C-alpha positions as CSV (number, residue, x, y, z in Angstrom):
1,X,97.2,34.4,43.3
2,X,100.2,33.0,45.2
3,X,102.5,35.1,47.4
4,X,105.5,34.1,49.2
5,X,107.9,35.8,51.6
6,X,111.3,35.3,49.9
7,X,114.0,35.3,52.3
8,X,118.1,35.8,52.4
9,X,119.0,32.3,54.0
10,X,122.7,33.8,54.8
11,X,121.3,36.7,56.7
12,X,118.6,35.0,58.5
13,X,121.6,32.5,59.7
14,X,123.1,35.9,61.3
15,X,120.0,36.6,63.0
16,X,118.6,38.8,60.4
17,X,115.3,38.1,58.8
18,X,115.8,40.1,55.2
19,X,112.8,39.4,53.2
20,X,110.3,40.6,50.6
21,X,107.1,39.4,49.3
22,X,106.4,38.3,46.0
23,X,103.4,37.6,43.8
24,X,103.3,34.7,41.4
25,X,103.3,34.5,38.7
26,X,106.2,36.3,38.3
27,X,108.8,37.9,35.7
28,X,112.5,37.7,35.7
29,X,112.9,41.1,36.2
30,X,110.8,41.0,39.3
31,X,112.7,38.2,40.8
32,X,116.2,40.1,40.1
33,X,114.9,43.2,41.8
34,X,113.5,41.5,44.8
35,X,116.7,39.3,45.2
36,X,118.7,42.4,44.8
37,X,116.5,44.2,47.6
38,X,117.2,41.4,50.1
39,X,120.9,41.1,49.3
40,X,120.7,37.5,47.4
41,X,123.4,38.3,45.0
42,X,124.7,34.8,43.6
43,X,128.1,35.9,45.2
44,X,128.4,36.5,49.2
45,X,125.0,35.4,49.6
46,X,123.3,32.9,47.5
47,X,120.8,30.8,49.1
48,X,117.3,31.8,49.9
49,X,114.2,29.8,51.1
50,X,110.5,30.7,51.9
51,X,109.2,32.1,55.1
52,X,105.5,32.0,54.7
53,X,102.7,32.2,52.3
54,X,99.6,34.0,52.0
55,X,96.5,32.2,52.4
56,X,95.3,30.9,48.7
57,X,94.4,27.4,49.0
58,X,97.3,26.1,47.2
59,X,99.8,27.5,49.7
60,X,98.7,24.9,52.4
61,X,100.7,22.3,50.6
62,X,103.7,24.4,49.7
63,X,106.8,24.4,51.9
64,X,110.0,26.8,52.7
65,X,112.0,24.8,50.1
66,X,109.8,24.9,47.4
67,X,112.0,26.6,44.5
68,X,110.6,30.2,42.7
69,X,110.6,28.4,39.1
70,X,108.6,25.6,40.2
71,X,106.0,27.8,42.4
72,X,105.9,30.0,39.3
73,X,104.9,27.1,37.3
74,X,102.1,26.3,39.4
75,X,100.7,29.6,39.7
76,X,100.8,30.3,36.2
77,X,98.9,27.0,35.7
78,X,96.3,27.9,38.3
79,X,95.8,31.1,36.7
80,X,94.6,29.6,33.3
81,X,92.0,27.6,35.1
82,X,88.2,27.7,34.1
83,X,86.2,28.6,37.5
84,X,84.8,25.1,37.8
85,X,88.0,23.9,37.4
86,X,89.9,26.0,40.0
87,X,86.7,24.7,42.2
88,X,87.5,21.1,41.5
89,X,91.5,21.9,42.0
90,X,90.9,23.3,45.5
91,X,88.7,21.2,46.8
92,X,90.7,18.1,45.6
93,X,93.9,19.4,47.0
94,X,92.1,20.3,50.3
95,X,91.6,16.4,50.5
96,X,95.4,15.7,51.6
97,X,97.7,17.0,54.1
98,X,100.5,15.6,52.3
99,X,100.4,17.0,48.8
100,X,103.5,19.1,48.0
101,X,104.2,21.4,44.8
102,X,104.6,18.4,42.5
103,X,101.3,17.1,43.9
104,X,99.4,19.9,42.9
105,X,100.9,20.2,39.6
106,X,100.0,16.8,38.5
107,X,96.5,17.4,40.1
108,X,96.4,20.3,37.6
109,X,97.5,18.3,34.5
110,X,94.9,15.8,35.5
111,X,91.9,17.8,35.9
112,X,89.8,15.2,33.7
113,X,90.1,12.8,36.3
114,X,87.6,15.0,38.7
115,X,84.3,15.7,38.3
116,X,82.1,18.5,39.7
117,X,78.5,18.3,40.8
118,X,77.0,21.8,41.5
119,X,74.5,23.1,43.6
120,X,74.6,20.2,46.3
121,X,75.4,20.4,49.9
122,X,74.8,17.2,51.9
123,X,74.4,13.4,51.5
124,X,70.8,13.6,50.5
125,X,71.0,16.2,48.1
126,X,73.7,14.4,46.6
127,X,72.2,11.0,46.7
128,X,68.9,12.2,44.8
129,X,71.3,13.9,42.1
130,X,73.4,10.9,41.5
131,X,70.3,8.4,41.3
132,X,68.3,10.8,39.1
133,X,70.8,12.9,36.9
134,X,73.3,10.5,36.8
135,X,70.9,7.5,36.6
136,X,73.2,5.7,38.8
137,X,70.5,3.4,40.2
138,X,67.0,2.8,38.9
139,X,64.4,3.2,42.1
140,X,60.8,1.9,41.3
141,X,58.1,4.2,41.5
142,X,56.4,2.5,44.7
143,X,59.7,2.3,46.9
144,X,61.0,5.9,46.0
145,X,59.4,7.4,49.3
146,X,61.2,4.9,51.4
147,X,64.7,5.1,49.5
148,X,67.3,6.4,51.7
149,X,68.9,8.9,49.6
150,X,71.1,10.2,52.6
151,X,72.8,7.0,53.0
152,X,73.4,6.6,49.2
153,X,74.8,10.1,49.0
154,X,76.9,9.1,51.8
155,X,78.3,5.9,50.3
156,X,79.1,7.6,46.9
157,X,81.3,10.4,48.7
158,X,82.9,7.8,50.5
159,X,83.5,5.3,47.3
160,X,84.8,8.2,45.2
161,X,86.6,9.9,47.7
162,X,84.9,13.2,47.2
163,X,84.5,16.4,49.4
164,X,81.8,19.0,49.5
165,X,83.3,22.5,48.6
166,X,81.8,25.8,47.9
167,X,79.0,25.6,45.6
168,X,78.6,21.8,45.0
169,X,80.7,18.3,45.4
170,X,84.0,17.2,43.8
171,X,84.8,13.5,43.2
172,X,87.3,11.3,41.3
173,X,85.8,9.8,38.6
174,X,88.1,6.7,38.5
175,X,90.0,8.2,35.6
176,X,93.4,7.2,35.4
177,X,95.9,9.8,36.9
178,X,99.4,10.1,34.6
179,X,102.5,11.3,36.2
180,X,103.0,14.4,33.8
181,X,105.4,16.5,36.2
182,X,108.1,14.4,37.8
183,X,110.4,17.2,39.1
184,X,111.8,20.7,37.9
185,X,113.3,19.3,34.9
186,X,109.7,19.6,33.7
187,X,109.1,23.0,34.1
188,X,109.1,24.5,30.6
189,X,111.5,27.2,29.8
190,X,108.9,30.1,29.8
191,X,108.2,29.8,33.6
192,X,111.7,29.4,34.6
193,X,112.3,32.7,35.9
194,X,114.8,32.6,38.3
195,X,118.2,34.5,38.3
196,X,120.7,36.6,40.5
197,X,120.5,40.2,40.2
198,X,122.9,41.6,37.3
199,X,126.2,43.0,39.2
200,X,126.7,46.9,39.6
201,X,128.2,48.0,36.2
202,X,131.7,49.6,36.3
203,X,132.0,49.0,40.2
204,X,135.5,48.0,41.3
205,X,135.9,44.4,43.0
206,X,137.0,46.6,46.2
207,X,134.2,48.9,46.3
208,X,131.8,46.0,45.6
209,X,133.2,44.3,48.8
210,X,132.9,47.3,50.9
211,X,129.5,47.6,49.8
212,X,128.9,44.0,51.0
213,X,131.0,44.4,54.3
214,X,128.6,47.3,55.0
215,X,125.7,45.1,54.4
216,X,126.4,42.3,56.8
217,X,127.6,44.6,59.6
218,X,124.3,46.4,60.0
219,X,122.6,45.5,63.3
220,X,120.6,42.4,63.3
221,X,117.1,41.9,64.4
222,X,117.0,38.9,65.6
223,X,113.6,36.7,65.9
224,X,111.7,38.9,63.6
225,X,108.6,37.4,62.1
226,X,107.7,38.0,58.4
227,X,105.7,41.2,58.0
228,X,102.3,40.8,57.3
229,X,101.0,40.5,53.5
230,X,100.1,44.0,52.3
231,X,96.5,44.2,51.2
232,X,95.8,44.3,47.5
């Protein structure tokens, strides 16, 4: 599960780290409630950014300017992955330090381009599996005891851009990936959850401005760090 600490940008500039943790996938009502709590109202404070994420594997590729809708779409698709698909996704994402939310979404949409070999943990086991189970190479019986499976497995991993992960080995099977997700316009409507809080009903404009004035005049706590994520 992805969790992000959503922060009020205006208050942050003023020296107040005003934010809350949000778990994804989320709903529009949950977003409205959180934004209301941190004072992002769409009037005096319109902007937010993300101060930090939890330790979900996907979060290492996400940044402060990723949008709520995009993160929600990503989290929803991750939650729908089968266990073996999740292993492939996490391992493939770990291969790059330059992935972003767009890359992760395209990675999910191209799961068929990656294969998972279970129960191998080193180059020797990988080489034996590829040679014997995938029949990638025919080794005569008389030289089988002399064949360097470790070197063969190492070369296979290098040539397929593979990685050992928990429970096995993930590699690119040379399938052609498609760019199914080009940008936020490609987010289906059901995953678009961002909305500003509804304005207080029947509150006069003067009273509303006085309330906002009180909010921005409260003492600041400059330099505060995002609080630790609460344990489930």
